[in-house]
C-alpha positions in Angstrom: 2.7 -13.5 -23.4 0.5 -13.0 -19.5 2.0 -14.4 -16.8 0.0 -16.9 -14.6 -0.6 -16.2 -11.0 -2.4 -17.3 -7.6 -3.2 -15.9 -3.8 -0.5 -18.6 -3.1 2.5 -16.6 -5.0 1.9 -13.3 -2.9 3.2 -12.9 0.2 1.7 -9.5 2.0 3.2 -7.7 5.3 1.0 -5.3 6.6 2.7 -1.6 8.3 1.3 -1.8 12.3 1.7 -1.5 16.2 -0.2 -1.4 19.3 -1.1 2.9 18.8 -2.9 1.3 16.1 -3.9 -2.0 16.8 -7.9 -1.1 15.9 -6.4 -0.4 12.1 -5.1 -3.6 12.4 -8.0 -5.2 13.5 -10.4 -4.0 10.4 -7.4 -5.5 8.3 -7.8 -8.9 9.7 -11.6 -8.6 9.8 -11.9 -7.6 6.0 -9.7 -7.5 3.1 -7.3 -9.3 5.1 -9.2 -12.3 5.4 -8.6 -13.0 1.9 -5.1 -13.1 1.6 -3.7 -16.9 2.2 -0.3 -15.1 3.3 -0.2 -12.0 5.2 2.0 -11.2 8.2 1.5 -8.0 10.4 4.5 -6.2 11.2 4.0 -4.9 15.1 5.7 -3.5 18.0 4.3 -5.2 20.7 2.6 -9.0 21.5 -1.2 -9.4 22.6 -2.7 -7.8 19.7 -4.6 -10.8 18.4 -3.4 -10.5 15.3 -2.7 -13.5 13.0 1.2 -14.1 12.0 2.2 -11.2 14.2 5.8 -10.2 14.0 7.2 -7.9 16.8 10.2 -6.3 15.7 10.4 -4.3 18.5 9.6 -0.1 18.9 10.9 1.7 16.5 11.3 5.9 16.9 10.0 7.0 13.1 13.9 7.6 12.5 14.9 4.2 12.4 11.9 3.3 10.3 14.4 2.6 8.0 16.3 0.3 10.4 12.4 -2.1 10.7 12.1 -1.5 7.2 15.1 -3.7 6.4 14.3 -6.2 8.8 11.2 -6.5 7.5 12.1 -7.2 3.7 15.4 -9.8 5.2 12.4 -11.2 7.2 10.7 -11.6 4.1 13.1 -13.0 1.9 14.5 -15.6 4.7 11.1 -17.0 5.2 10.1 -16.9 1.5 12.5 -15.2 -0.8 12.6 -18.9 -2.6 8.3 -19.7 -2.6 6.7 -16.9 -3.2 6.7 -14.5 -6.3 5.9 -11.8 -5.1 6.0 -9.4 -1.6 4.2 -6.2 -1.0 4.6 -4.3 2.2 1.1 -2.2 2.6 0.3 0.7 5.6 -2.5 -0.3 8.2 -4.7 2.6 7.0 -4.8 1.3 3.5 -7.3 -0.9 1.8 -6.1 -3.9 -0.8 -7.9 -5.5 -3.5 -6.4 -8.2 -3.1 -7.7 -10.2 -6.4 -7.0 -7.1 -8.8 -3.9 -7.1 -7.6 -3.1 -10.5 -8.6 -5.0 -10.0 -11.9 -2.6 -6.8 -11.9 0.5 -9.2 -12.3 -0.1 -11.0 -15.0 1.8 -8.5 -17.1 4.6 -8.8 -14.7 7.0 -11.6 -14.9 8.3 -12.3 -11.1 11.7 -13.3 -12.7 12.7 -10.3 -13.6 13.5 -6.9 -11.1 10.0 -5.4 -10.5 9.2 -2.5 -8.1 6.1 -1.7 -8.0 3.1 1.4 -6.5 3.3 4.7 -6.8 5.7 6.6 -7.9 7.1 10.3 -6.5 9.8 11.6 -7.2 13.1 13.1 -5.0 15.5 15.3 -6.5 18.2 17.1 -5.0 19.6 18.6 -8.5 16.8 18.0 -11.6 19.7 16.2 -13.3 19.4 13.3 -10.7 15.5 12.8 -9.8 14.9 9.2 -8.5 11.4 8.4 -8.7 10.7 6.3 -6.0 7.6 3.7 -4.4 5.5 5.3 -1.5 5.0 3.1 1.0 1.8 3.4 2.6 -0.5 2.5 -0.9 2.1 -0.7 -1.1 5.0 -1.5 -2.2 5.3 -4.1 -4.5 8.7 -6.1 -5.2 9.4 -9.4 -7.8 11.3 -12.3 -6.2 13.9 -11.2 -8.4 14.2 -7.5 -7.1 14.2 -9.0 -3.4 16.7 -11.3 -3.9 19.1 -8.5 -5.4 18.5 -6.0 -2.8 19.1 -8.9 -0.4 22.5 -10.1 -2.0 23.4 -6.3 -1.6 22.7 -5.4 2.1 24.5 -8.8 3.1 27.3 -6.8 5.2 26.9 -5.2 8.3 28.6 -2.1 6.6 25.9 -2.3 3.2 23.4 -2.7 6.0 24.7 1.1 8.0 25.0 2.8 4.0 20.9 1.8 3.3 20.3 3.6 6.6 21.9 6.4 5.9 19.9 6.9 1.8 17.3 8.6 4.4 15.0 8.9 7.6 11.8 7.5 4.9 11.6 3.6 4.4 10.4 4.2 1.7 12.5 6.6 0.3 15.5 5.0 1.4 14.5 2.0 -0.4 13.9 3.6 -3.9 17.6 5.2 -3.9 19.3 2.1 -3.3 17.3 -0.1 -6.0 18.0 2.9 -8.4 21.5 2.5 -7.5 21.2 -0.9 -8.5 19.9 -0.3 -11.4 15.9 -1.0 -10.4 13.9 1.8 -11.8 10.6 2.4 -10.0 7.4 1.4 -12.1 4.1 3.4 -11.3 0.8 1.8 -11.7 -2.3 4.2 -11.7 -3.8 1.2 -9.4 -2.2 2.3 -5.9 -3.8 5.2 -4.5 -3.2 7.8 -1.5 -6.4 9.2 -0.5 -10.2 7.8 -1.2 -11.2 11.3 -2.5 -9.2 10.9 -5.2 -10.7 7.0 -6.3 -13.9 8.2 -6.3 -13.2 10.5 -9.3 -11.1 8.3 -11.5 -11.7 4.7 -13.4 -11.9 1.9 -10.8 -11.1 -1.2 -12.9 -7.6 -1.3 -12.1 -8.4 -0.3 -8.5 -6.2 -1.7 -6.3 -5.3 -0.1 -2.8 -6.3 3.0 -1.3 -4.5 4.8 1.5 -5.4 7.3 3.9 -7.7 5.3 6.2 -9.9 5.1 9.8 -11.0 1.8 10.6 -14.5 3.1 10.0 -13.9 3.9 6.2 -11.8 1.1 5.7 -14.4 -0.9 7.0 -17.3 0.8 5.0 -14.6 0.0 2.3 -15.4 -2.9 2.1 -18.9 -3.0 3.3 -19.5 -1.1 0.0 -17.5 -2.6 -2.1 -16.7 -5.9 -1.3 -19.8 -7.8 0.5 -23.0 -8.8 -1.0 -21.3 -7.6 -3.7 -22.7 -10.4 -6.9 -20.5 -8.9 -9.7 -17.9 -6.5 -10.6 -20.6 -4.8 -12.9 -22.5 -4.2 -8.9 -19.5 -3.0 -7.2 -19.0 -0.3 -10.4 -22.2 0.2 -9.8 -22.7 1.5 -6.3 -19.3 3.3 -7.1 -21.3 6.0 -9.1 -24.3 5.8 -6.9 -21.8 6.8 -4.1 -20.0 9.8 -7.1 -23.9 10.8 -7.1 -23.9 11.4 -3.4 -21.1 13.2 -2.7 -21.9 15.4 -6.2 -25.6 16.5 -4.8 -24.3 16.3 -0.9 -21.4 18.9 -2.4 -24.1 20.9 -4.1 -26.3 21.1 -1.2 -23.7 22.2 1.1 -22.7 25.1 -1.5 -26.0 26.1 -2.1 -26.8 26.0 1.9 -23.2 28.7 2.8 -25.0 30.7 -0.5 -27.9 30.9 1.3 -26.7 31.9 4.7 -23.9 34.3 3.3 -27.2 35.8 1.5 -29.1 36.2 4.5 -26.4 37.9 6.5 -26.1 40.8 3.7 -29.4 41.6 4.1 -29.5 42.0 7.5 
């Protein structure tokens, strides 16, 4: 039986910082407008972002601590009122309506840990699959509750921080130890190039976008699109243009090489 969710059932946390304010502002002016409950996790004040939460400055090696602070904040503020919790980076585009539709297959009362899964292993017999943080880490209410009930002492928090220097890997390892495996959903994508040549009907996110590319995606896919079919037609048109441009570039290179050999 499908589950029915609304936009108000999900809270989104965007990882950002003062250094990348253009990224966060691009999100706030594009897909972020369509998310009723969104927070920007930052390290500075004055970024002119709605619902910004300043946790202070963190070095890259301390991102696991920042991650834990964010999940604790999510649990304390929304643990009882929201059904799903999404963390995403500030260089990603989120197709929020597609996310809600995809979630109909999942019960928030079960411990779900969802996204684009990767693998980590020191020994092949002990392989752990974790969700890549950039394109989105999605936790159900039950999953977040189990995590927070475990890291409820300073000692357990310290243990969490020793699992990895990478915040998404540390989370994956901790949830693995709690008996919660990762679930791969193909709609979370790491790069724009990989999206353009795949089935796009379940597209949820695109990672590693510049602010300019983020705006391009927004205008191309979303603005003034009267239907999903129109969006798909635009995508197919873009595929054709990219393919044509690639072929022309190859022909041009071949022509130059031929002229050079004839000299």
